[in-house]
PADRENDO-226786 format. One record per residue: residue number from 1; x, y, z of N, C-alpha, C in turn. Coordinates in Angstrom, 2 decimals, decimal comma. Layout:
<atoms>
+-----+---------+---------+---------+---------+----------+---------+---------+---------+---------+
:   k :  n.east : n.north :    n.up : ca.east : ca.north :   ca.up :  c.east : c.north :    c.up :
+-----+---------+---------+---------+---------+----------+---------+---------+---------+---------+
: NUM :       X :       Y :       Z :       X :        Y :       Z :       X :       Y :       Z :
...
+-----+---------+---------+---------+---------+----------+---------+---------+---------+---------+
</atoms>
This chain:
<atoms>
+-----+---------+---------+---------+---------+----------+---------+---------+---------+---------+
:   k :  n.east : n.north :    n.up : ca.east : ca.north :   ca.up :  c.east : c.north :    c.up :
+-----+---------+---------+---------+---------+----------+---------+---------+---------+---------+
:   1 :    1,22 :   -1,21 :   -0,25 :   -0,29 :     0,09 :    0,11 :    0,84 :    1,09 :   -0,10 :
:   2 :    1,59 :    1,04 :    0,62 :    2,73 :     2,28 :    1,24 :    2,97 :    2,68 :   -0,37 :
:   3 :    3,49 :    1,70 :   -1,07 :    4,00 :     2,08 :   -2,80 :    2,92 :    2,66 :   -3,81 :
:   4 :    1,63 :    2,32 :   -3,38 :    0,87 :     2,98 :   -4,42 :    0,51 :    4,25 :   -4,01 :
:   5 :    0,76 :    4,64 :   -2,78 :    0,38 :     6,31 :   -2,51 :    1,86 :    6,81 :   -2,58 :
:   6 :    2,37 :    6,42 :   -3,12 :    4,16 :     7,04 :   -2,94 :    3,86 :    8,58 :   -3,28 :
:   7 :    3,19 :    9,09 :   -4,51 :    3,74 :    10,47 :   -5,26 :    2,55 :   11,40 :   -4,50 :
:   8 :    1,57 :   11,12 :   -3,25 :    0,50 :    12,03 :   -2,89 :    1,52 :   12,23 :   -1,65 :
:   9 :    1,90 :   11,09 :   -1,02 :    3,27 :    11,65 :   -0,27 :    4,21 :   12,13 :    0,22 :
:  10 :    4,91 :   11,69 :   -1,12 :    5,99 :    12,55 :   -1,51 :    5,49 :   14,41 :   -1,54 :
:  11 :    4,55 :   14,66 :   -2,04 :    4,30 :    15,79 :   -2,19 :    4,22 :   17,05 :   -3,24 :
:  12 :    4,03 :   15,71 :   -4,68 :    4,10 :    16,43 :   -5,70 :    2,43 :   15,80 :   -5,78 :
:  13 :    2,18 :   17,11 :   -6,90 :    1,01 :    17,53 :   -7,18 :    0,62 :   17,37 :   -8,82 :
:  14 :    0,14 :   16,58 :   -8,87 :   -0,64 :    16,53 :  -10,31 :   -1,15 :   17,32 :  -11,21 :
:  15 :   -1,06 :   18,50 :  -11,66 :   -1,60 :    19,67 :  -11,83 :   -2,26 :   19,23 :  -13,56 :
:  16 :   -1,89 :   18,36 :  -14,46 :   -2,14 :    18,29 :  -15,62 :   -1,46 :   18,83 :  -16,65 :
:  17 :    0,15 :   19,55 :  -16,75 :    0,84 :    20,63 :  -17,43 :    0,79 :   19,91 :  -18,57 :
:  18 :    0,93 :   18,39 :  -18,57 :    1,26 :    16,92 :  -19,60 :    0,46 :   17,28 :  -20,87 :
:  19 :   -1,02 :   18,20 :  -20,72 :   -1,82 :    17,88 :  -21,47 :   -1,82 :   19,31 :  -22,98 :
:  20 :   -1,35 :   18,57 :  -23,69 :   -1,21 :    19,81 :  -24,73 :   -2,71 :   20,26 :  -25,16 :
:  21 :   -3,95 :   20,15 :  -24,71 :   -4,90 :    20,73 :  -25,66 :   -5,03 :   22,17 :  -24,67 :
:  22 :   -4,66 :   22,20 :  -23,26 :   -4,55 :    23,25 :  -22,47 :   -4,49 :   24,44 :  -23,69 :
:  23 :   -3,54 :   24,55 :  -24,01 :   -2,77 :    25,76 :  -24,68 :   -3,68 :   26,16 :  -26,37 :
:  24 :   -4,38 :   24,83 :  -26,88 :   -5,56 :    25,18 :  -27,90 :   -6,55 :   26,22 :  -27,26 :
:  25 :   -7,01 :   24,91 :  -26,17 :   -8,41 :    26,12 :  -25,98 :   -7,96 :   27,88 :  -25,17 :
:  26 :   -6,91 :   27,81 :  -24,94 :   -6,67 :    29,44 :  -24,70 :   -6,42 :   30,50 :  -25,80 :
:  27 :   -6,15 :   29,21 :  -27,41 :   -5,80 :    30,20 :  -28,43 :   -7,28 :   30,22 :  -29,06 :
:  28 :   -8,29 :   29,29 :  -28,52 :   -9,34 :    29,65 :  -29,17 :  -10,40 :   30,51 :  -28,60 :
:  29 :  -10,13 :   30,45 :  -27,45 :  -10,80 :    31,94 :  -26,71 :  -10,27 :   33,01 :  -27,08 :
:  30 :   -9,07 :   33,34 :  -27,34 :   -8,31 :    34,41 :  -27,56 :   -9,02 :   34,88 :  -29,01 :
:  31 :   -9,26 :   33,38 :  -29,93 :   -9,48 :    33,76 :  -31,12 :  -10,47 :   34,69 :  -31,35 :
:  32 :  -11,72 :   34,01 :  -30,73 :  -13,44 :    34,38 :  -30,44 :  -13,29 :   35,74 :  -29,95 :
:  33 :  -12,45 :   35,96 :  -28,77 :  -12,39 :    37,98 :  -28,67 :  -12,01 :   38,77 :  -29,47 :
:  34 :  -10,94 :   38,14 :  -30,20 :  -10,49 :    38,88 :  -31,38 :  -11,37 :   39,28 :  -32,91 :
:  35 :  -12,34 :   37,85 :  -33,09 :  -13,15 :    38,38 :  -33,60 :  -14,32 :   38,97 :  -33,56 :
:  36 :  -14,71 :   39,02 :  -32,44 :  -16,10 :    39,92 :  -31,79 :  -15,27 :   41,18 :  -31,24 :
:  37 :  -14,60 :   41,64 :  -31,35 :  -13,52 :    42,75 :  -31,00 :  -13,45 :   43,74 :  -32,91 :
:  38 :  -12,95 :   42,56 :  -33,23 :  -13,05 :    42,92 :  -34,93 :  -14,02 :   43,45 :  -35,99 :
:  39 :  -15,38 :   42,62 :  -35,33 :  -16,93 :    42,71 :  -35,68 :  -17,60 :   44,29 :  -35,00 :
:  40 :  -17,09 :   44,71 :  -33,49 :  -17,90 :    45,97 :  -33,49 :  -16,38 :   46,81 :  -34,12 :
:  41 :  -15,41 :   46,93 :  -34,05 :  -15,22 :    47,84 :  -34,76 :  -15,47 :   48,61 :  -36,47 :
:  42 :  -15,53 :   46,73 :  -37,01 :  -15,96 :    47,39 :  -38,50 :  -17,27 :   48,21 :  -38,33 :
:  43 :  -18,26 :   47,77 :  -37,64 :  -19,49 :    48,08 :  -37,33 :  -19,62 :   49,68 :  -37,50 :
:  44 :  -19,04 :   49,96 :  -36,01 :  -18,51 :    50,91 :  -35,68 :  -17,99 :   52,06 :  -36,57 :
:  45 :  -17,12 :   52,01 :  -37,36 :  -16,35 :    52,40 :  -37,97 :  -17,19 :   53,00 :  -39,29 :
:  46 :  -18,02 :   51,92 :  -40,25 :  -19,04 :    51,66 :  -41,08 :  -19,99 :   52,65 :  -40,56 :
:  47 :  -20,01 :   52,92 :  -39,38 :  -21,20 :    52,99 :  -38,61 :  -22,77 :   52,52 :  -39,31 :
:  48 :  -22,55 :   50,99 :  -38,81 :  -23,28 :    50,15 :  -39,09 :  -24,69 :   49,67 :  -38,03 :
:  49 :  -24,62 :   50,42 :  -37,21 :  -25,65 :    49,91 :  -35,78 :  -26,49 :   50,23 :  -35,80 :
:  50 :  -27,05 :   50,98 :  -36,68 :  -28,68 :    51,27 :  -37,05 :  -28,93 :   50,13 :  -37,89 :
:  51 :  -28,59 :   48,71 :  -38,15 :  -29,06 :    47,74 :  -38,66 :  -29,59 :   46,60 :  -37,47 :
:  52 :  -28,64 :   47,58 :  -36,28 :  -29,63 :    46,15 :  -35,04 :  -30,74 :   47,47 :  -34,34 :
:  53 :  -30,97 :   48,90 :  -34,86 :  -32,24 :    49,14 :  -33,77 :  -33,05 :   49,21 :  -34,77 :
:  54 :  -34,30 :   49,13 :  -34,38 :  -35,48 :    48,24 :  -35,19 :  -36,24 :   49,82 :  -35,69 :
:  55 :  -36,46 :   50,81 :  -35,10 :  -36,72 :    52,18 :  -35,57 :  -36,07 :   52,66 :  -36,85 :
:  56 :  -35,02 :   52,23 :  -37,05 :  -34,05 :    53,18 :  -38,07 :  -34,82 :   52,35 :  -39,45 :
:  57 :  -34,65 :   54,02 :  -40,66 :  -34,10 :    53,26 :  -41,77 :  -32,89 :   53,24 :  -42,68 :
:  58 :  -32,39 :   52,55 :  -43,58 :  -31,10 :    53,01 :  -44,02 :  -31,33 :   52,37 :  -45,53 :
:  59 :  -30,86 :   53,08 :  -46,44 :  -30,27 :    51,99 :  -47,51 :  -28,63 :   52,47 :  -47,79 :
:  60 :  -28,39 :   51,44 :  -48,57 :  -27,33 :    51,29 :  -49,06 :  -27,05 :   50,72 :  -50,35 :
:  61 :  -26,40 :   51,22 :  -51,00 :  -25,83 :    51,08 :  -52,48 :  -24,70 :   50,50 :  -52,53 :
:  62 :  -24,45 :   49,79 :  -53,26 :  -23,32 :    48,66 :  -53,48 :  -22,74 :   47,98 :  -55,19 :
:  63 :  -21,65 :   48,26 :  -55,69 :  -21,51 :    48,18 :  -56,68 :  -21,03 :   46,93 :  -56,71 :
:  64 :  -21,81 :   45,74 :  -57,58 :  -21,25 :    44,42 :  -57,26 :  -20,05 :   44,53 :  -58,57 :
:  65 :  -19,38 :   42,99 :  -58,68 :  -18,37 :    43,00 :  -59,86 :  -18,97 :   42,81 :  -61,04 :
:  66 :  -19,84 :   42,56 :  -61,23 :  -20,38 :    42,43 :  -62,72 :  -20,93 :   44,09 :  -63,03 :
:  67 :  -20,39 :   45,13 :  -62,53 :  -20,85 :    46,17 :  -62,80 :  -22,26 :   46,72 :  -62,84 :
:  68 :  -23,21 :   46,20 :  -61,71 :  -24,74 :    46,55 :  -61,83 :  -24,61 :   47,28 :  -60,06 :
:  69 :  -25,47 :   47,21 :  -60,06 :  -25,93 :    48,31 :  -58,35 :  -26,90 :   47,77 :  -58,00 :
:  70 :  -26,41 :   47,13 :  -56,80 :  -27,29 :    46,38 :  -55,51 :  -27,55 :   47,29 :  -54,33 :
:  71 :  -28,75 :   47,40 :  -54,10 :  -29,62 :    48,47 :  -53,34 :  -30,13 :   47,61 :  -52,40 :
:  72 :  -29,81 :   48,03 :  -51,29 :  -30,29 :    46,95 :  -50,06 :  -30,50 :   48,01 :  -49,41 :
:  73 :  -32,25 :   48,07 :  -48,53 :  -32,79 :    49,19 :  -48,08 :  -33,13 :   48,15 :  -46,65 :
:  74 :  -33,16 :   49,03 :  -45,79 :  -34,12 :    48,15 :  -44,25 :  -35,02 :   49,31 :  -43,51 :
:  75 :  -35,97 :   48,94 :  -43,82 :  -37,54 :    49,36 :  -43,06 :  -37,88 :   48,99 :  -41,72 :
:  76 :  -37,52 :   49,60 :  -40,47 :  -37,93 :    48,77 :  -39,69 :  -37,59 :   47,31 :  -39,39 :
:  77 :  -38,16 :   46,33 :  -39,49 :  -37,76 :    45,24 :  -38,87 :  -37,11 :   44,64 :  -40,73 :
:  78 :  -37,68 :   44,44 :  -41,87 :  -37,71 :    44,12 :  -42,70 :  -36,34 :   44,70 :  -43,73 :
:  79 :  -35,50 :   44,18 :  -44,33 :  -34,81 :    43,74 :  -45,18 :  -34,75 :   43,78 :  -46,46 :
:  80 :  -34,74 :   44,46 :  -47,81 :  -34,91 :    44,11 :  -49,21 :  -33,68 :   44,63 :  -49,80 :
:  81 :  -33,00 :   43,31 :  -50,70 :  -32,04 :    43,69 :  -51,43 :  -32,92 :   43,34 :  -52,77 :
:  82 :  -32,09 :   44,64 :  -53,87 :  -32,55 :    43,98 :  -55,35 :  -31,36 :   44,49 :  -56,02 :
:  83 :  -31,22 :   43,88 :  -57,09 :  -30,32 :    44,33 :  -58,05 :  -30,44 :   44,90 :  -59,19 :
:  84 :  -30,09 :   46,26 :  -59,74 :  -30,24 :    46,85 :  -60,96 :  -29,68 :   46,53 :  -61,98 :
:  85 :  -29,83 :   46,35 :  -63,13 :  -28,88 :    46,44 :  -63,89 :  -29,82 :   47,54 :  -65,33 :
:  86 :  -28,42 :   46,47 :  -66,55 :  -28,69 :    48,01 :  -67,37 :  -30,08 :   48,15 :  -68,13 :
:  87 :  -30,60 :   46,71 :  -68,13 :  -31,76 :    46,24 :  -68,59 :  -33,01 :   46,47 :  -67,88 :
:  88 :  -33,07 :   46,57 :  -67,05 :  -33,67 :    47,33 :  -65,73 :  -34,08 :   49,36 :  -65,73 :
:  89 :  -32,94 :   49,06 :  -66,07 :  -32,81 :    50,58 :  -65,76 :  -33,21 :   51,80 :  -67,25 :
:  90 :  -33,31 :   50,55 :  -68,00 :  -33,96 :    51,36 :  -69,36 :  -35,21 :   50,99 :  -68,78 :
:  91 :  -36,05 :   51,62 :  -70,11 :  -37,37 :    51,92 :  -70,16 :  -37,68 :   53,23 :  -70,34 :
:  92 :  -39,30 :   53,28 :  -70,95 :  -39,92 :    54,72 :  -71,40 :  -40,68 :   55,43 :  -69,89 :
:  93 :  -40,73 :   56,49 :  -70,84 :  -41,00 :    57,67 :  -69,40 :  -40,94 :   59,28 :  -69,88 :
:  94 :  -41,67 :   60,06 :  -69,86 :  -41,58 :    61,31 :  -70,19 :  -40,78 :   62,07 :  -69,35 :
:  95 :  -40,24 :   63,53 :  -69,89 :  -39,84 :    64,38 :  -68,90 :  -40,67 :   65,37 :  -68,67 :
:  96 :  -40,44 :   65,42 :  -67,30 :  -41,09 :    66,49 :  -66,26 :  -40,43 :   67,65 :  -66,22 :
:  97 :  -39,31 :   67,89 :  -66,63 :  -39,01 :    69,43 :  -65,70 :  -37,70 :   69,08 :  -65,60 :
:  98 :  -36,76 :   70,29 :  -65,11 :  -35,16 :    70,52 :  -65,29 :  -34,60 :   70,59 :  -64,24 :
:  99 :  -34,24 :   70,25 :  -63,65 :  -33,89 :    70,92 :  -61,89 :  -31,96 :   71,51 :  -61,94 :
: 100 :  -32,23 :   72,86 :  -61,80 :  -30,98 :    73,56 :  -61,69 :  -30,53 :   73,61 :  -60,03 :
: 101 :  -29,05 :   73,83 :  -59,80 :  -27,75 :    73,98 :  -59,05 :  -27,70 :   75,21 :  -58,72 :
: 102 :  -28,17 :   75,93 :  -58,25 :  -27,51 :    77,67 :  -57,57 :  -26,50 :   77,42 :  -57,39 :
: 103 :  -25,55 :   79,15 :  -57,42 :  -24,37 :    79,15 :  -56,39 :  -24,24 :   78,91 :  -55,28 :
: 104 :  -25,54 :   78,92 :  -54,33 :  -25,53 :    78,55 :  -52,85 :  -25,71 :   77,26 :  -52,83 :
: 105 :  -25,95 :   76,39 :  -53,80 :  -26,11 :    74,92 :  -53,42 :  -27,46 :   74,76 :  -53,38 :
: 106 :  -28,37 :   75,86 :  -53,23 :  -29,58 :    75,23 :  -53,67 :  -29,98 :   74,75 :  -54,75 :
: 107 :  -31,43 :   73,76 :  -55,04 :  -31,40 :    72,94 :  -55,79 :  -32,89 :   73,71 :  -56,45 :
: 108 :  -33,31 :   74,00 :  -57,82 :  -34,81 :    74,54 :  -58,28 :  -34,87 :   73,77 :  -59,03 :
: 109 :  -36,54 :   73,23 :  -59,30 :  -36,99 :    72,54 :  -60,15 :  -37,83 :   72,99 :  -60,86 :
: 110 :  -37,98 :   73,33 :  -62,25 :  -38,43 :    73,38 :  -62,88 :  -39,70 :   73,20 :  -63,83 :
: 111 :  -40,87 :   72,62 :  -64,12 :  -41,34 :    71,90 :  -64,55 :  -41,07 :   72,30 :  -66,45 :
: 112 :  -42,04 :   71,45 :  -67,22 :  -42,04 :    72,03 :  -68,49 :  -43,20 :   72,22 :  -69,17 :
+-----+---------+---------+---------+---------+----------+---------+---------+---------+---------+
</atoms>
């Protein structure tokens, strides 16, 4: 019996330092904290925190790789995405008037 409990009697503690996965778990925790910090930084830089506000309305226009425009609009809780191509942009209509920008920066609309 005395030989079986030799490690505990000698004062050696089994701390589990031989486990290689303890360092990996710490790296995983560190990467999660880094990713969350990066997401918060990107949202605050581009002022996209309004996406989480239910009362805000916003519209984002971005250009895709195929030179089409994509319009993403948010009204309340609804988010709607539309892609505008050159074929959709063409169409018939009638001219309603002319808009002029004055020297002080104001806009004036003159109907035809």
